[in-house]
N, C-alpha and C positions, 0 to 999 in steps of 0.2 A: 613703762611701756610693756607692752605683752609681746613675746618672743613671735615670730614669724610662724603660721599655722602651717604644719607641714601636711601636704595632702595625703588622703587615704590610698591603700594601694589594694588589689586583690589578692587573696591568698585561695588557693584550692582548696575545696570544701571536701577533702577524702583522700585519699581512705584513712581511717584513725586506726592509730597503732591499735593492736589488740592488748588485752590485759583487763584488770579487774573494771569492772562498770558500777562502782559505787556512786551513787548520787545523792548528794544533799545540797541542800539550798544555797546555792551560790556555787558549789562545786562542778555541774554540768558547765555554768557558764564559763567559769576558771578553765577547765578540760579543753572547751572549744577555740577559746583565745591562744591556748598554749599551742596547738597542735597546727601546723603549717599544713594546711591540706586545700574538696572534695571532692462501650467502645469495642466492641469485640470485632476482630476481622476474621474471618473464617477461611483459613486454608491460603489466602492472598498474602503476599508480601506487606507489611505494616507501611510499606513506603509511601502508601497511596495520602495524595495530601488533601482529600476530603471525606467528609464523613457526613451523614445525617444526623442532625442536631435532636436527640429526643428532649422535648421539654415536658416538664411536668405538669400536670391537669389533676383537676378534680371536677366531680360532677357537680352541676349546680343544685341546692338545694328546690325540693319543689316550692313553687311560690306557695302551694295549698298547704303545706306542712305548718303547723302551728310551734314545732319543737325545731325550725330550722336552725342550724348553725351558723354563726357569722361568718361572712368571707373572710378567707384566710388573710392576713396579713401580710404587707411584700417581706417584711422580716421571716415569715414564717416560710414564705415562697421560696426565699433564698437559701434557708436551711435545708428544704427539701432538693433545692438544687445542688448543693454540697454533699448531702448525702448519697443523692445518685452519682455523681461523678466520681465520689470516692469508690462506692461499690462496681462501678463499672472500670476504675482504671486501675485501682490499688492491687487487683490479681497480676498485671502486667508489671510490676514493679518488686524485683528481688533484691537480695542481698547477696554482695561477692565478696567471698574470705579468700586472702593470699595469705603467703608465710609471714607477711610483713604489716598486714593489716585489713581493713574491710573497707568496701563502700557500696554503692547500689547500681542496678543496673535496668534497662527495660526490654523486656522480651520483644523481639523484633518480627518473628516469624513463627508458625507452627513446626518448624523445623528444627527448633531448640536455638536458633540465633538470639544474641542478647547483645544491646550495643551499650556501651559506658563510656567512661573516660579512660584516656591512655595513663592518665597518672593514676587511675586506679589499680590498673593491671601492672604497671611498672615494668620490671622486667620478668615478670612471672610467665609461664607459659601454660600452668595447670592451676585449677583454681576448684573452691566448693562454691554451690550456690544453693540457697535456701528462697524456695519459694513462699509466697505469703499464707500464713495461718498455716505453715507446716515446720514440723521439727526436725524433717529429713534433710539431709544435704545430699544434694547430687553434685557429680564430678562434672568439670568443663575444661575444656582447653583452649588454647587462642587460637584465632581465626585470621587476624591481622591488626594493626595499629597505623594511626597516622597521626604521629606526635604532634606536626605542625597546625592539626585542628584538634588537640587534645581528644582523639577518638578512637576506641577501639571495639572491637566485636569478639566475643568469647562465643562457643558452642557447647550446648550440653551434650556428654557423651550418650546419654541415652535419654533422651526426650521422654517424657510422661505425657500420656494422653490427656487432651483438656488444657495443653496450655494456651495462655490468652495474650495472645499479640495485641500488642498497642495500636492505635490508629493516629497518624501523626497527622497534625493540622496543616494550614497553609501559612507560612511565617510572613508573607505580604499583606494578610489579613490581620496582624498583632497590631492591637492599638495601645496607647496609651492610657491608663484607666481603666483596662481590661482586667478583671478579677482572675485571680490565679491561685492555684495550689499547688506545694512542693512537695512531693513525695518520695519517701526512701528510707533509709537507715542512719539516721543521725545518731552520732554517739554508741553505734550499733543497736539501736532502739528501732529493730524493724518493722515496717508498715507504717511509719509517723507520717503526718501530713500538717504542714503550717500553710496559712492563707495569707495573700497580699493582692497587691497590683501590679501591673506593668508601669513601671516607673519612667521608662524610654526604651527606646528602639535604635538600632544601628550602632552601639557602641562599640569601640574598639579597645580591648584589654588586652593588657599584658601580664602572663603570668611570673612569678618570680620562679626561676630557676633553683631546684632542690632535689632533694631526694625523693623520688618518685613523681616529680613533677617536671614535664619538658622545657617547661619556660618558653612556652608558645604564644604568639599573638595572635588574637582571634578578632576578626571583622566581624560587624552586622550582629554583635549581641542582643539579648534581651536583657534589660536591667529589672529587678523586680524586688518588691518590698518584702515578700514571703522568706520567712527565715531559712537560711540555707547554713548549716551546721557541719563538722567534721563527720564523713560517713553518709553525707547526703551527695556527694558527687556520683554522677552516674543515674542519679535518680530523674522522674520525671518532673516538668514544670507543666502543667494542665490547665486549659480554659474550662468553662462551665459546659462546653460541648462534649466534655469528655475527649478531648484530642490533646496530644503531646503537643505543645508548641515550642519546648526546648528541653535541654537537657541541663540539669543543675551542674555547675561547675565551679565558680567560684564565690566567695564573700569577700568583702572588704574588711580592711584593718586600718586603725586610725594610730597613725605614728605618734602623735602627741598625746596619746593616752597607752603609751608603752607597748603598743601593739596589739591593744584590746580590740575585739571586733567592732565593727561599725554597724549598729543595728540597723536593718532595714534594706542594705545594700547588697544585692546579689546577682549573679549573673550567670546567664544560661546561653548555651551554642544553640541557633535556632535550629527550627526542624529541618528545613531546606537544606541546611548544610548536614546535618545528622543523615537523612536518608540518601543524599548523593553519596557521601564517604563511606556508608555502611553496606548499601548495595553493590560498590566497587571492591570492598575487602570482602563480602561474602563471595562475590562471582570469581575474585581472582587472587585475593590476599594481597593485594596492592592496590593504588592509588595512581591514577594516571592524568585523571581531569579532576583538580581539587576545586575547580572555579576560582581560584586566588593566582594573583598576577607574580610572576617572578621575574628577576633581571639575568637569572643563570650565572650567579656569581658567590662563592663564599667572601666573607668579609670578617673584620673585626673594628672594634673601635679606634679612630686615630687620635694620637695626643699630639698637640704642638709644643713648642720649644717651653712654653710656660707649664706643660704638664696638664693643660687643660683638654677636654674632649673637642675636636674641632672637626669631627666628619666620621666618614666610615671607609676603611682603606680596603681596596680589594688583594684578596689573598691569592684568588684562581679565578679563572673565567672558564666557564663550562662552554667546549668546543659545539659552534653551531646555536648557542644560547641567545638571548636578547642583548646582553653587553656586548658578547663578542661580534655579533653581526653589526654592532653601532660602532666597533673600534676601541672600546675600553679594555683596559690591560690590567694585568697584576700590578700594584703600587700606585694607581691613580686613586684618589681621594675623594669620593664623593661628598660634596657640600650642600648640594640642594638636588630635590627630585619634585620636578614640577615648581610649584609654589611651597612646597616643607623644606624648610631648611632641617639638613642633615648634620646633626653636631656626634651623634653615637650610633652604633650597629641597632641598637633598640629604637632608634627615632627612624632608620631606613625601614626596618621591618614594620614600623607603625604604619608609616606612608603609603608601602606597599599593600598594606592589608585593607586599604581603603580602596584600591583601585582593581580594574579586572584585566584579566589578558586579552591581548591584542589592543590595548590602550596604547595611544601614541603620546609620548612624554620626554620634556626636555630634562635630560640630565646635566648639572653643572659639577666639573671635579676639577681636581689640580693633577698637573702632571710637571714634575720639575719645576715646581713653584708655580706655573703660570696656569691661571685659570682658563678653562676650555669648557665647549659645550658639546652634548651629543644628542641626538633625537634617537629615541629608543622605542620600538614595538614590543609592550612587553611580551613576556611567555608565561606558558602555565605552570604553575608550582606542580612536583609530582613527588611521589614518597613510595 
């Protein structure tokens, strides 16, 4: 009888701890498994969700020419597309170094703002940034972070001329089967590119909490088969129109294989979330409209008399928040949110990640051992 297969779980894809970068056959894979981690816009914010798609073309050979070359094959056209996209977008993808590790980032605007993952910056406030095809490092400082969506913005202290802001695509147009390229600095190998497809959209994924990782639960993520490795975090997931459709964030590991990487399962935060959060951080250094639902509580996992997780117990209620307005109190144990059964704090967070602010939902809870319900109008998560 085979043991029950444990599900894969995601790990942040960076930052990668600094240190010797010796690569031998098999060593790069072992390093990746051990590390718990991860189109030009001229002068305007790269939060634009539309960009013209340039397509490669070739002039048709003259019918009268006796030395006409055969028409290019589809594979050659695809290779041309890859080369064009890499040439367009790779100059916008940078390497970010902190005292504890390295990750990737995307040039957001010509003023020197760079968007990346919150787990890449960690607790640091100063950074060194290396632009593609450059050995010179540039100083940068923290603009702001929003750990609930694992996003952060840093800013170059002295932005050089000729910065190449990336162009961000429309998340609503991302479809399963779409070809993707993941760009970043996996294992410290800057300007690296892997390719795959969009495997799924609308995934809700929870990060494990740990050193440098805020343990966020993020909704509407893009799943891709493009390889994402430690150091890729904060880099660009790109379509063949040279648009960033996501920011590389997580790679899955397989518990049955002693925590080894699960090949071809990576996750990226969608472009719409990136631009929404980055614009607010750049403007004010904080996020007041995340687009994510909130109950307005702090809570922890509740354990029953058999020491089994049996809900999320409210520790405190925000005055004027959604829960307070519905009459929920500290000590209440939430057991159901709408149709979702709540057994842990993580399950409550996951259920909320799939909902929108202002949604009306029924909360089932225990108070003094009695089951009750409350109709709640959800608020907005802020940071």
